[in-house]
C-alpha positions in Angstrom: 120.2 123.4 107.9 116.7 124.8 106.9 113.5 123.0 108.0 110.6 122.4 105.7 107.3 121.1 107.1 104.8 119.5 104.7 101.2 119.5 105.7 98.6 118.0 103.4 97.3 115.0 101.6 99.0 114.8 98.2 102.1 116.6 99.3 102.6 114.2 102.3 101.3 111.0 100.7 102.2 111.5 97.1 105.4 113.4 96.5 107.2 113.9 99.8 110.0 111.7 98.6 110.6 114.0 95.7 110.6 117.0 98.0 113.1 115.3 100.3 115.3 114.4 97.3 115.1 118.0 95.9 116.3 119.5 99.2 118.6 116.7 100.4 121.6 118.9 100.8 119.9 122.1 101.9 116.9 121.3 104.2 115.4 118.7 106.5 111.9 117.8 105.4 109.3 116.9 108.0 105.8 115.6 107.5 103.1 113.7 109.4 102.5 110.2 108.2 98.7 110.7 108.4 96.4 112.2 105.8 95.9 115.8 107.0 92.2 115.9 106.0 90.1 118.9 107.2 91.3 122.3 108.2 90.0 121.7 111.7 92.0 118.5 111.8 95.2 120.4 110.9 94.4 123.0 113.5 93.9 120.4 116.2 97.1 118.5 115.3 99.6 121.0 114.1 101.3 121.6 117.4 101.5 117.9 118.1 102.9 117.1 114.7 105.6 119.7 115.1 106.6 118.2 118.4 106.3 114.6 117.4 108.3 115.1 114.2 111.1 117.0 116.1 111.0 120.1 113.9 109.8 122.4 116.8 108.7 126.0 116.3 111.6 127.2 114.2 110.4 125.8 110.8 111.6 127.9 107.9 109.0 126.8 105.3 105.6 125.3 105.7 104.0 123.9 102.6 100.4 123.5 103.5 97.8 121.9 101.1 95.0 120.7 103.3 91.4 121.7 104.0 89.9 120.9 100.6 87.9 118.1 102.3 86.0 121.0 104.0 84.3 121.7 100.6 82.8 118.2 100.6 79.1 118.2 99.6 77.1 115.5 101.2 74.4 113.3 99.5 71.7 115.7 100.6 73.4 118.5 98.6 74.6 120.4 101.7 78.3 121.1 102.5 79.8 119.2 105.4 80.6 122.6 107.0 79.6 126.1 106.2 81.8 128.4 104.1 82.0 130.7 107.1 83.3 128.0 109.3 85.8 126.9 106.6 87.1 130.5 106.4 87.4 130.7 110.2 89.3 127.4 110.4 91.7 128.4 107.6 92.4 131.7 109.3 93.1 130.0 112.6 95.5 127.5 111.0 97.4 130.4 109.3 97.7 132.2 112.6 98.8 129.0 114.4 101.5 128.1 111.9 
């Protein structure tokens, strides 16, 4: 059976049950229970999530929708992290997946 890993906020919290239902006979659907937050948070936790969830390294599809929190602008009008750092984190997550 195929393996699908959901990484994100809305995908994990909002509509994972619909994804599981849609693929009930064709794929196992895995997802962390936590909100996946920032790209750096995903980078730090991806390996742990794969192991804790039991899906291992041989995942067929990863639906990733996290990192938008990185664009957060603080009350002083400055972003929480630089655009360059965001791009670096996103690239590192893609390579790690």
